C-alpha positions as CSV (number, residue, x, y, z in Angstrom):
1,M,1.3,3.8,21.9
2,R,-2.2,5.1,20.5
3,L,-4.6,2.7,18.6
4,N,-4.1,4.6,15.3
5,V,-0.5,4.5,15.7
6,L,-0.8,0.8,16.0
7,A,-3.1,0.3,13.2
8,S,-0.2,2.8,10.4
9,F,2.2,0.5,12.4
10,A,0.7,-3.0,11.4
11,G,-0.3,-1.9,8.0
12,F,2.8,-1.2,7.1
13,V,4.2,-4.4,8.4
14,I,1.9,-6.6,7.1
15,L,2.5,-4.4,3.4
16,M,6.1,-5.7,4.1
17,A,5.1,-9.1,4.3
18,A,2.5,-8.8,1.3
19,L,5.3,-8.1,-0.8
20,Y,6.9,-11.7,-0.3
21,C,3.4,-13.1,-0.7
22,P,2.5,-14.8,-4.0
23,I,0.1,-12.4,-6.6
24,L,0.4,-14.1,-9.5
25,H,0.5,-18.1,-10.5
26,A,1.3,-18.7,-14.2
27,P,1.7,-23.2,-15.2
28,L,4.6,-24.3,-12.4
29,I,5.6,-21.1,-11.3
30,S,4.2,-18.4,-8.7
31,F,5.4,-14.6,-8.6
32,D,5.8,-12.5,-5.7
33,V,6.7,-9.0,-6.0
34,F,10.0,-9.1,-6.3
35,R,10.4,-12.2,-9.1
36,A,7.5,-9.9,-11.3
37,N,9.2,-6.7,-10.6
38,K,11.9,-5.8,-8.6
39,P,12.7,-2.3,-8.8
40,Y,9.0,-1.0,-7.8
41,G,9.1,-4.1,-4.8
42,M,12.3,-2.4,-3.8
43,V,10.1,1.4,-3.9
44,L,7.1,-0.4,-2.3
45,L,9.4,-1.9,0.3
46,L,10.9,1.8,1.0
47,V,7.7,3.3,1.3
48,A,6.7,0.3,4.0
49,V,10.1,1.1,5.6
50,V,9.6,5.0,5.9
51,G,6.0,4.5,7.4
52,I,7.2,2.2,10.2
53,L,9.8,5.1,10.9
54,G,7.4,7.8,10.4
55,T,5.7,5.7,13.5
56,V,8.1,4.7,15.5
57,F,9.3,8.6,15.7
58,N,5.9,10.0,16.0
59,Q,5.7,12.0,12.6
60,P,2.8,12.6,11.4
61,K,3.1,13.8,8.3
62,I,5.9,11.4,7.0
63,T,3.1,8.4,7.9
64,K,-0.2,10.4,6.4
65,M,2.1,10.6,3.1
66,A,4.1,6.9,3.4
67,A,0.2,5.5,4.1
68,Y,-1.3,7.3,1.0
69,V,1.8,6.5,-1.3
70,S,1.9,3.2,-0.5
71,L,-2.5,3.0,-1.2
72,G,-1.4,4.9,-4.7
73,L,1.6,2.7,-5.7
74,V,-0.3,-0.8,-4.5
75,V,-3.1,0.3,-6.4
76,L,-0.7,0.9,-9.7
77,L,0.4,-2.2,-9.2
78,Y,-2.8,-3.8,-9.4
79,A,-3.6,-2.3,-12.8
80,G,-0.5,-3.0,-14.1
81,S,-0.5,-6.5,-13.9
82,Y,-4.2,-6.7,-15.4
83,L,-3.2,-4.7,-18.1
84,K,0.1,-6.5,-18.6
85,I,-1.7,-10.3,-18.5
86,H,-4.5,-9.1,-20.9
87,T,-2.1,-7.5,-23.5
88,S,1.1,-10.3,-23.2
89,F,-0.5,-12.3,-25.5
90,N,-2.3,-10.2,-28.6
91,F,0.5,-11.6,-30.6
92,I,-1.6,-14.6,-30.8
93,P,-3.5,-14.3,-34.2
94,F,-6.2,-17.1,-32.6
95,R,-8.6,-15.5,-30.0
96,S,-9.6,-18.5,-28.0
97,V,-5.9,-19.4,-27.5
98,K,-5.6,-15.8,-26.7
99,D,-8.4,-16.2,-24.2
100,F,-7.2,-20.0,-22.5
101,A,-3.4,-18.6,-22.1
102,I,-5.4,-15.6,-20.3
103,K,-6.9,-17.8,-18.1
104,L,-3.9,-19.5,-17.6
105,I,-2.5,-16.6,-15.6
106,K,-4.4,-16.6,-11.7
107,F,-4.4,-13.7,-9.0
108,K,-3.0,-15.5,-6.2
109,W,-4.0,-14.5,-2.2
110,G,-1.6,-12.0,-2.1
111,W,-3.6,-9.3,-3.0
112,Y,-5.2,-9.5,0.0
113,L,-2.7,-8.4,2.4
114,M,-0.8,-5.7,-0.4
115,F,-4.0,-3.8,-0.1
116,G,-5.0,-4.6,3.5
117,G,-1.8,-3.1,4.6
118,P,-2.2,0.3,3.2
119,L,-5.7,0.8,3.6
120,L,-4.9,-0.4,7.4
121,A,-2.8,1.9,7.3
122,V,-4.9,4.6,5.8
123,A,-7.4,4.0,8.4
124,G,-4.7,4.9,11.1
125,V,-4.1,7.9,9.7
126,I,-7.2,9.3,8.7
127,F,-9.0,8.2,12.5
128,G,-6.2,10.1,14.5
129,R,-6.8,12.4,16.7
130,K,-7.3,15.7,16.0
131,P,-5.5,18.0,18.8
132,P,-8.4,19.4,21.5
133,F,-9.5,22.5,21.0
134,V,-8.2,24.8,22.9
135,N,-10.5,28.1,24.4
136,N,-8.1,31.4,24.3
137,F,-11.5,34.0,24.4
138,D,-11.1,33.3,28.1
139,T,-8.1,35.4,29.0
140,P,-8.0,39.0,29.0
141,P,-6.3,40.6,25.9
142,K,-2.6,42.1,26.5
143,Q,-2.4,45.3,27.1
144,N,0.3,48.0,25.3
145,P,2.5,50.0,27.4
């Protein structure tokens, strides 16, 4: 296995492991992706499995597509989580109480893995070897009868 394929494979495995790591922490509750949004977690898991299958069966187009889609989905999940936290307490009329409630919810270490896996997969796809250059001009042209 080449190094870039191994990097993509490791990135998808890290993404699968990151789905079960804590990403948000509220008092007395810790959230992973499946607890925060189960259908979205299933889509991320499916994309990671497709990426792993693409690397195992040596399908660079499928691996490339899965790497970019996984990175986009993780960025979208982060943006959604950030906006959800900062808009969930807008019903509270007192700004200081609202800010206190927002500060109670913390991002956890699972986000490092959530971004690290797809970034490693994309790096493996980007730095893949190009096919060697074949010089076809040294061969004589074919003669028509």
